[in-house]
C-alpha positions as CSV (number, residue, x, y, z in Angstrom):
1,M,130.8,134.2,112.8
2,Q,128.8,131.5,111.0
3,K,127.5,127.6,112.4
4,K,127.7,125.0,110.9
5,N,124.9,123.1,109.7
6,K,125.4,120.0,111.9
7,Q,123.1,117.8,110.4
8,K,122.3,113.9,112.2
9,P,123.0,111.0,109.9
10,R,119.4,109.8,108.6
11,L,118.6,106.8,110.7
12,P,117.9,103.8,108.4
13,T,114.8,102.8,107.0
14,V,113.1,99.7,107.9
15,E,113.7,98.0,104.7
16,E,117.3,99.5,104.3
17,M,117.4,97.5,107.9
18,L,116.5,94.1,106.9
19,Q,119.0,94.3,104.3
20,Y,121.6,94.1,106.6
21,Q,123.9,90.9,106.5
22,P,125.3,90.8,109.9
23,T,128.7,89.1,110.3
24,R,129.9,87.6,113.5
25,A,133.3,88.9,115.8
26,D,135.8,86.6,115.7
27,F,135.4,85.3,119.0
28,Q,135.4,81.5,119.9
29,W,131.7,80.1,120.3
30,E,129.7,77.0,121.2
31,T,126.3,76.3,122.3
32,N,125.7,74.4,125.2
33,K,123.3,70.9,125.7
34,E,120.1,73.3,125.4
35,G,121.3,74.8,122.1
36,L,121.6,78.2,123.5
37,V,124.9,79.8,122.2
38,Q,128.1,80.6,124.8
39,I,130.2,83.3,123.4
40,K,134.0,83.6,124.2
41,V,134.6,87.7,124.7
42,P,138.5,88.4,126.0
43,K,138.3,91.1,128.6
44,F,141.1,92.7,126.9
45,K,143.5,92.8,124.3
46,S,146.5,94.8,125.8
47,N,149.2,92.3,126.1
48,I,150.0,94.0,129.2
49,W,146.7,93.2,130.8
50,I,146.3,89.7,129.4
51,S,150.2,89.4,130.8
52,F,148.4,90.9,134.3
53,C,145.5,88.2,133.8
54,K,147.8,85.1,133.6
55,L,149.9,87.0,136.6
56,I,146.7,86.9,139.4
57,K,145.7,83.5,137.9
58,K,142.7,84.8,136.1
59,D,140.9,84.1,133.1
60,N,141.1,86.7,130.3
61,V,137.5,85.4,129.0
62,F,134.3,86.4,130.2
63,T,131.2,84.1,128.6
64,A,128.3,86.0,127.0
65,N,125.0,83.6,127.0
66,M,122.6,84.1,124.6
67,D,118.9,83.5,125.3
68,K,117.2,81.6,122.7
69,L,116.3,84.3,120.3
70,G,119.8,85.5,120.2
71,S,121.2,82.4,120.2
72,I,118.8,82.0,116.6
73,V,120.4,85.9,115.4
74,W,124.3,84.7,116.8
75,Q,124.3,81.5,114.5
76,H,122.1,83.4,111.3
77,C,125.3,86.2,111.2
78,D,127.0,85.0,109.0
79,G,127.8,87.7,106.6
80,K,125.4,86.0,104.1
81,N,122.2,85.9,105.8
82,T,120.3,89.5,105.7
83,L,118.0,90.7,108.7
84,K,115.0,89.9,106.6
85,D,116.2,86.1,106.3
86,I,116.8,85.8,110.4
87,L,113.3,87.5,110.6
88,K,111.5,84.8,108.7
89,V,113.4,81.8,110.9
90,L,112.3,84.1,114.1
91,N,108.6,84.2,112.8
92,K,108.7,80.8,112.1
93,E,110.2,79.8,115.9
94,F,108.4,82.5,117.5
95,P,105.2,82.1,116.2
96,K,102.9,83.9,118.8
97,E,105.7,86.5,119.7
98,K,105.2,90.5,119.3
99,N,107.0,92.5,118.2
100,I,109.8,90.0,116.8
101,D,111.1,92.7,114.2
102,Q,111.3,94.8,117.0
103,R,113.2,92.8,118.9
104,L,116.1,91.4,116.5
105,F,116.5,95.2,115.6
106,L,117.6,95.8,119.2
107,F,119.2,93.1,119.8
108,I,121.9,93.9,116.5
109,Q,121.7,97.3,117.8
110,Q,122.7,96.0,120.9
111,M,125.2,93.5,119.3
112,I,126.9,96.5,117.1
113,G,128.0,98.7,120.3
114,L,129.1,95.7,121.9
115,N,131.1,94.8,119.0
116,Y,130.2,91.2,118.9
117,I,128.8,91.9,115.1
118,E,129.0,94.2,112.2
119,C,126.7,95.1,109.6
């Protein structure tokens, strides 16, 4: 029996990642009085579970509260800005922050994993 050569997908380089143009998912969101983003995320998409939430008088939405960094990134994920553009904004907002690029990449990966943004 011949083994299939299963290659792991190649991870993007930093330069490739900086060209990504993230786009927010279609969630309702707002900024609070401190300027921090609050994203309204549906708990369920199935009509059965949505109806169940109504039946037990529970909201089908939870609020994801972003910190300052997350709020800035979220607001700039409009499908036009690249991660390079967003990184420039973060460097201006957090001039003394170390590893801001790594924090951005990790945040973007988490947001993609949660289906909050697409790249």
